C-alpha positions in Angstrom: 59.2 70.1 -22.8 61.7 70.3 -24.8 62.0 69.0 -28.8 63.4 70.5 -31.9 60.3 69.8 -33.7 58.0 72.6 -32.2 57.7 75.9 -30.8 56.4 76.9 -28.1 53.6 78.4 -30.0 52.5 74.9 -32.0 53.0 73.0 -27.8 50.2 76.0 -26.6 48.0 74.8 -30.4 48.3 71.4 -29.3 47.4 71.3 -26.7 44.2 74.0 -27.5 43.0 71.0 -30.3 43.3 68.2 -27.2 46.8 67.0 -28.7 49.4 65.2 -26.1 52.9 67.1 -28.1 54.7 63.9 -26.9 52.5 61.7 -28.3 52.2 64.1 -31.4 56.5 63.7 -31.7 56.3 60.4 -31.2 53.7 59.7 -33.8 55.5 61.8 -35.9 58.9 59.7 -35.8 57.3 57.3 -38.1 58.0 59.7 -41.2 61.6 58.8 -40.3 61.9 55.7 -39.6 58.6 54.4 -41.2 56.9 52.2 -40.1 58.1 47.8 -40.4 56.5 45.1 -42.2 54.1 42.5 -40.5 56.8 39.6 -39.7 54.7 36.8 -41.2 55.2 33.7 -39.1 52.3 31.8 -41.1 48.6 31.6 -42.9 46.1 30.9 -40.3 44.2 28.4 -41.9 41.6 25.7 -40.2 43.4 23.7 -37.4 45.9 26.1 -37.3 44.4 29.5 -36.2 40.9 28.9 -37.4 38.0 27.3 -35.9 35.9 25.3 -38.3 32.7 24.2 -36.2 30.1 21.5 -37.5 27.1 21.7 -37.5 26.1 20.3 -33.8 29.0 22.7 -32.2 27.5 25.4 -34.7 24.2 24.7 -33.2 24.4 24.0 -29.6 26.3 27.5 -29.7 23.3 29.1 -31.0 21.2 27.1 -28.8 22.8 29.4 -26.1 23.0 32.2 -27.8 19.6 33.8 -25.6 20.8 32.5 -22.7 24.3 33.6 -22.4 23.4 37.5 -23.6 20.8 37.2 -21.0 21.3 40.9 -18.8 23.8 41.9 -21.0 24.2 45.3 -22.6 24.5 44.1 -26.8 25.2 47.4 -29.0 26.2 47.2 -32.8 29.0 49.6 -33.6 28.8 50.3 -37.4 31.8 52.8 -38.9 30.0 54.8 -41.5 31.2 58.0 -41.8 33.2 57.2 -45.4 31.6 59.1 -48.5 30.2 57.1 -51.4 33.1 58.8 -53.5 35.3 56.0 -54.8 31.8 54.1 -54.7 31.3 56.3 -57.9 34.6 56.5 -59.7 33.8 55.0 -62.5 30.8 57.4 -62.8 32.1 59.9 -61.9 35.4 59.2 -64.9 31.9 58.9 -67.6 31.3 62.6 -66.8 34.8 63.5 -68.5 34.4 61.2 -71.6 33.9 63.8 -74.5 30.4 63.7 -75.2 29.9 62.5 -78.9 31.9 58.5 -77.6 29.3 57.0 -75.7 31.6 54.4 -73.5 29.8 51.0 -73.6 30.4 50.9 -70.1 28.5 53.7 -69.5 25.7 53.3 -71.7 25.6 49.4 -70.0 25.5 51.1 -66.5 22.2 54.1 -67.2 20.5 51.4 -68.9 20.6 49.4 -65.9 19.9 51.8 -63.5 15.7 50.7 -63.6 17.5 48.0 -61.5 18.4 49.9 -58.9 17.1 51.0 -55.5 17.7 54.8 -56.5 15.9 54.8 -59.4 13.0 56.1 -58.5 14.3 59.0 -56.4 16.6 59.7 -59.4 13.9 59.8 -61.7 11.7 63.1 -59.1 14.9 64.6 -59.0 14.8 64.9 -62.5 11.4 65.2 -62.6 11.6 68.3 -60.5 13.6 70.1 -63.6 10.8 68.7 -66.5 13.0 66.0 -67.4 12.3 62.4 -68.2 14.9 59.4 -66.7 13.6 57.4 -69.2 13.5 59.7 -72.3 16.7 60.4 -71.1 17.8 57.2 -70.8 17.0 56.0 -74.6 18.8 58.9 -75.6 21.9 57.7 -73.8 22.3 61.2 -72.4 24.5 59.5 -70.1 26.0 63.1 -69.0 23.1 64.3 -67.9 21.8 60.8 -65.8 25.1 60.8 -64.1 25.5 64.6 -63.2 21.7 64.1 -61.5 23.0 60.9 -59.9 26.1 62.4 -58.6 26.1 66.3 -58.1 24.4 68.5 -56.1 22.2 69.2 -59.5 20.5 66.3 -58.5 20.7 63.6 -55.7 24.2 64.3 -54.7 25.2 61.1 -54.0 29.2 61.6 -55.0 29.3 63.1 -52.3 26.7 62.1 -49.4 27.9 58.9 -47.1 26.8 55.7 -48.0 24.5 55.1 -45.0 21.9 57.0 -46.7 21.8 56.0 -50.1 18.9 53.7 -51.7 20.4 50.2 -51.3 17.8 47.5 -51.5 13.7 47.9 -53.4 10.9 46.0 -51.3 7.4 45.9 -52.1 6.3 48.8 -50.2 9.5 51.2 -50.9 13.3 51.0 -50.8 15.7 50.9 -48.3 19.0 52.8 -47.5 21.9 51.0 -45.8 21.4 52.7 -42.3 17.9 51.3 -42.8 19.2 47.3 -43.9 21.2 47.7 -40.2 18.7 49.0 -38.4 16.7 45.9 -39.4 19.5 43.5 -39.5 20.4 44.6 -35.8 16.9 43.4 -34.5 17.7 40.6 -35.4 20.3 39.3 -32.8 21.3 42.3 -31.1 17.9 43.4 -29.4 17.7 43.0 -25.6 15.0 41.3 -23.5 13.0 44.2 -22.7 13.0 45.6 -26.4 15.5 47.7 -26.6 18.1 47.9 -29.8 21.3 49.5 -28.8 23.1 50.6 -32.6 26.1 52.8 -32.6 27.4 54.7 -36.0 30.4 56.5 -36.6 30.1 60.1 -39.0 31.9 62.7 -40.4 30.6 65.8 -38.4 28.9 67.6 -42.0 26.9 64.2 -42.6 25.3 64.1 -38.7 22.4 65.6 -39.7 21.7 63.6 -42.7 21.7 60.6 -40.2 20.0 62.1 -38.4 17.1 63.4 -40.6 17.0 60.1 -41.9 16.5 58.1 -38.5 14.2 60.5 -37.8 12.2 59.8 -40.8 12.1 56.1 -40.2 13.0 55.4 -37.1 9.1 54.7 -35.6 8.5 53.1 -38.7 10.6 50.2 -37.9 10.2 50.2 -34.6 6.1 49.6 -34.8 7.5 46.8 -37.8 10.0 44.9 -35.3 8.2 45.5 -32.2 10.8 47.0 -30.4 12.4 50.5 -29.4 15.8 51.2 -31.1 18.6 53.5 -29.4 20.6 54.9 -31.6 23.9 56.8 -30.5 26.2 58.7 -33.4 29.7 59.9 -32.5 32.4 61.0 -35.0 36.4 60.9 -34.6 37.8 63.4 -32.0 40.2 65.9 -33.4 43.1 64.8 -31.4 43.3 61.7 -33.3 43.8 63.5 -36.2 48.1 62.9 -37.2 50.5 65.8 -38.1 51.2 65.8 -41.3 55.0 65.7 -43.0 56.8 67.6 -45.9 59.1 65.9 -48.4 61.9 66.3 -46.3 60.1 64.7 -42.8 59.4 67.9 -41.6 55.4 69.1 -40.1 53.9 70.7 -42.7 52.9 74.0 -42.4 50.0 75.7 -44.4 50.3 79.2 -45.7 50.0 80.9 -42.3 52.5 78.8 -40.8 49.9 76.7 -38.9 50.7 73.1 -38.7 48.4 71.4 -40.7 47.0 67.9 -39.3 44.3 65.6 -41.1 42.0 62.5 -40.0 43.9 59.5 -38.7 41.7 56.9 -40.8 39.7 54.1 -39.2 42.0 53.2 -36.5 41.0 56.6 -34.5 37.5 54.8 -34.1 39.4 53.1 -31.0 38.9 55.7 -28.8 35.2 56.1 -29.9 34.2 52.1 -28.8 36.7 52.5 -26.4 33.4 55.1 -24.9 31.0 52.8 -25.8 29.4 50.9 -22.8 28.2 47.7 -23.4 29.1 44.0 -23.0 29.1 42.5 -25.9 29.7 44.7 -29.0 29.4 43.2 -32.8 31.3 45.3 -35.5 30.4 45.4 -39.1 30.8 47.7 -42.1 27.9 50.3 -43.2 28.4 49.0 -46.8 28.4 44.7 -45.8 24.5 44.4 -45.5 22.1 42.3 -47.3 18.3 42.4 -48.3 16.0 41.2 -45.3 14.8 38.2 -47.2 18.6 37.1 -47.1 19.5 37.8 -44.0 19.2 33.9 -42.4 23.0 33.3 -42.3 24.2 36.6 -41.5 21.9 36.2 -38.3 23.2 32.4 -37.6 26.8 33.5 -37.5 26.5 36.7 -35.5 25.0 34.4 -33.1 27.3 31.8 -33.4 30.4 34.5 -32.8 28.9 35.7 -30.3 27.6 33.2 -28.5 31.2 31.9 -29.1 32.7 34.7 -27.4 30.4 34.8 -24.1 31.4 31.0 -23.7 35.1 31.8 -23.4 34.6 35.0 -21.7 33.1 32.5 -18.6 36.1 30.5 -18.9 38.7 33.2 -19.0 37.2 34.8 -16.1 36.8 31.5 -13.9 40.4 31.0 -14.4 41.8 34.6 -13.2 39.2 34.8 -10.3 41.5 31.2 -9.6 44.6 32.8 -11.1 44.5 35.4 -8.7 43.3 33.6 -5.8 47.2 32.5 -6.2 48.4 29.3 -5.2 47.2 27.6 -7.8 48.0 23.3 -8.2 51.0 22.6 -10.9 48.0 20.6 -12.3 45.8 23.8 -12.4 48.2 25.8 -13.6 48.5 23.5 -16.6 44.8 23.0 -17.5 44.6 26.8 -17.8 47.7 26.6 -20.1 45.9 24.6 -21.9 42.7 26.4 -22.7 44.7 30.0 -23.2 46.9 28.1 -26.2 44.0 25.6 -27.9 40.5 27.9 -27.7 42.1 31.1 -26.8 44.8 30.7 -29.2 47.4 32.7 -27.2 50.9 31.2 -28.4 53.0 30.8 -25.3 56.0 27.9 -26.5 58.5 30.7 -25.7 56.8 31.1 -22.0 57.2 29.6 -18.7 54.2 28.4 -17.0 53.9 31.2 -13.9 50.6 32.4 -12.6 52.1 35.6 -13.3 52.6 35.0 -17.0 49.0 33.4 -17.5 47.4 35.9 -16.0 49.3 39.0 -18.3 48.3 36.7 -21.2 44.2 36.5 -20.2 43.6 39.8 -18.7 43.2 41.4 -22.4 40.1 42.2 -24.4 38.5 39.5 -25.9 37.4 39.5 -30.6 36.4 36.6 -32.5 36.6 37.4 -35.7 34.7 36.0 -38.7 36.6 34.2 -41.4 35.6 33.7 -44.9 37.2 32.1 -47.5 39.4 33.9 -50.3 37.5 33.9 -52.9 38.8 36.3 -54.8 37.3 39.3 -52.1 39.7 41.9 -51.1 40.3 42.0 -47.3 42.7 42.1 -44.9 44.2 37.8 -44.1 44.6 35.8 -41.3 47.9 35.5 -39.8 50.1 34.4 -37.2 52.2 37.1 -37.2 55.2 38.1 -34.5 55.5 41.8 -33.0 59.1 43.6 -32.3 58.8 42.3 -29.0 59.0 38.6 -30.2 55.7 37.9 -29.0 53.6 35.5 -31.8 50.1 36.0 -32.3 46.6 36.0 -34.4 46.7 39.3 -36.5 44.3 40.3 -39.3 46.6 42.0 -41.6 46.4 43.7 -44.9 48.3 43.1 -48.3 50.2 46.9 -47.6 51.7 45.4 -44.3 53.4 43.1 -46.0 56.6 42.5 -47.8 56.0 41.0 -51.2 59.9 41.1 -52.2 60.6 39.2 -49.6 60.2 35.7 -51.3 59.1 33.9 -48.0 56.6 36.9 -46.6 55.1 36.4 -50.0 55.0 32.6 -50.3 53.1 32.7 -46.8 50.5 35.3 -48.4 49.7 34.1 -51.0 49.2 30.5 -48.9 46.2 32.3 -46.9 42.7 30.4 -47.3 41.0 33.0 -45.7 39.8 37.0 -45.5 38.5 38.9 -42.8 35.2 40.7 -44.1 34.9 42.7 -41.1 32.1 40.6 -39.2 33.3 40.5 -35.2 32.2 40.5 -32.0 33.7 42.3 -29.2 33.8 42.5 -25.2 36.7 44.6 -23.2 34.5 44.2 -20.2 37.5 42.9 -17.2 36.4 39.7 -14.9 35.9 42.4 -11.8 33.2 44.8 -13.6 35.5 47.3 -15.1 36.5 47.8 -18.7 40.1 48.3 -20.0 41.8 50.9 -21.4 41.6 50.0 -25.3 44.5 52.6 -26.4 46.0 50.7 -24.2 46.3 47.6 -26.6 47.3 49.3 -29.6 50.7 48.3 -31.6 51.5 51.9 -32.7 53.8 50.3 -35.6 51.3 49.5 -37.8 50.5 52.5 -39.1 50.5 53.9 -43.3 52.3 56.2 -45.0 50.1 58.0 -47.8 51.6 60.7 -50.0 48.2 63.8 -50.3 49.1 67.4 -51.5 48.1 70.7 -49.4 47.1 73.9 -51.3 49.7 72.9 -54.3 52.2 71.3 -52.1 53.7 67.8 -51.8 52.9 66.1 -48.7 52.9 62.7 -46.2 49.9 61.7 -44.4 49.7 59.0 -41.4 47.0 57.0 -40.9 47.3 55.0 -37.8 46.4 51.3 -37.0 44.0 49.8 -38.3 40.8 49.5 -36.5 40.5 45.8 -36.2 44.6 45.6 -37.3 47.2 47.4 -35.0 44.3 48.8 -32.7 43.1 45.5 -31.4 46.8 44.3 -32.3 46.7 43.1 -28.7 43.8 41.7 -27.9 42.7 37.9 -27.0 41.6 37.0 -30.7 40.1 34.0 -32.0 39.2 33.2 -35.5 35.8 31.4 -36.3 35.1 30.0 -40.5 31.4 31.9 -41.5 30.4 31.5 -44.8 30.8 33.8 -48.0 26.8 34.3 -47.9 27.6 36.7 -45.1 29.4 39.3 -46.5 27.3 41.3 -48.7 29.9 44.4 -49.5 28.8 47.1 -51.9 32.6 48.7 -53.1 30.7 50.1 -56.7 27.1 50.9 -57.8 27.1 48.0 -59.6 27.5 46.3 -56.7 24.0 46.9 -55.5 22.6 44.6 -58.3 24.6 41.8 -57.1 
């Protein structure tokens, strides 16, 4: 391989760690060119890209759920690799305040601790050192309390993954986020034989914590819910890491002259999903989970999304069978085109109607995504977007992908009515029973570059296209409205009180 970037030793190093030198070089050129902004055409709204079902249509889908999922392999996929450090950003800042000046917010936080599920564990951790949490709260000793909460002096919550933190309190004890996902999954992704399959993506250093927690609780929930869990874990493959760059866009090397790679962000998880064996995959973030008594709408609308996906997939497979058989009548082609445009939200205005064109447009992975009315919550928005090939399609776009210096693009963003709470149901089964190779459906022009440092030196880091943004950009995408009562993210410690 001829390259100006890498030495022969570099190429050998890349191959040993599982990276394709050609792919790394292709990615690396984005440090020079930058990633283009999304080319928004208009915001997706109800009636123009977002489906809003009336009560009758929704109930019909939900009643069909059991029949549609019968015999299907169901799986819940939960990205759970992130540490909770950002969740406690404010609390960490209080540890840096002068001890004689008690910030009002710090005082408010420690006095509200009895309302949190983590309170009992924190009390036990301090008691091991002969300290009374209640007494220290009365004395406003916030630095001591927070050090036991956040550092390895006590619970070490600042370094642990969100999945293993105590989220909710019940009469019979407290539950972690992982446990809440076990309970939730049992309500919609349990198969006919009582098996419920869940896949968590984790950081390698946190894997022992996940396994220990699961070992402690799995049997309890299986007995409680009369079912059997099959829980899998995976980590991001080193081959999905991205090469860092210097400020003048050369490969960054450590003090030993070795190329420096960094994790490629959650977009790398598209390869983890690609390795799954399932007909229907429910995708949901680890921190978006309700307590059990508030799960009603979550279960209802998960079933609605999945039933919609499977109903559309049945029609899609039938259309592909017809098209691949050849000799479609003009009337049949027109019927399939109408289905593609009106039900699968595929924009075909610029294309002539042929069997080959329709096969190309229909023979792709399929996802149905829940969209919530935008009431100030953060999240990627749904838009009609034109890509570099001139193809217009529905996409989930983050604000960082939008050129807000462009008045037209900013106006489109401001007209957005909904956001994506990462609530989606996916299938990458082909109509012949095989699987799509998901990396083939990534738009690699939708990554992100940020400024970081290593060994005291500045560097540029590259994140791959986001999992539900560019990594699924070339899937068939259908947006459906779901209520805000299905969205309960925990981004800060205070969210645990909501």
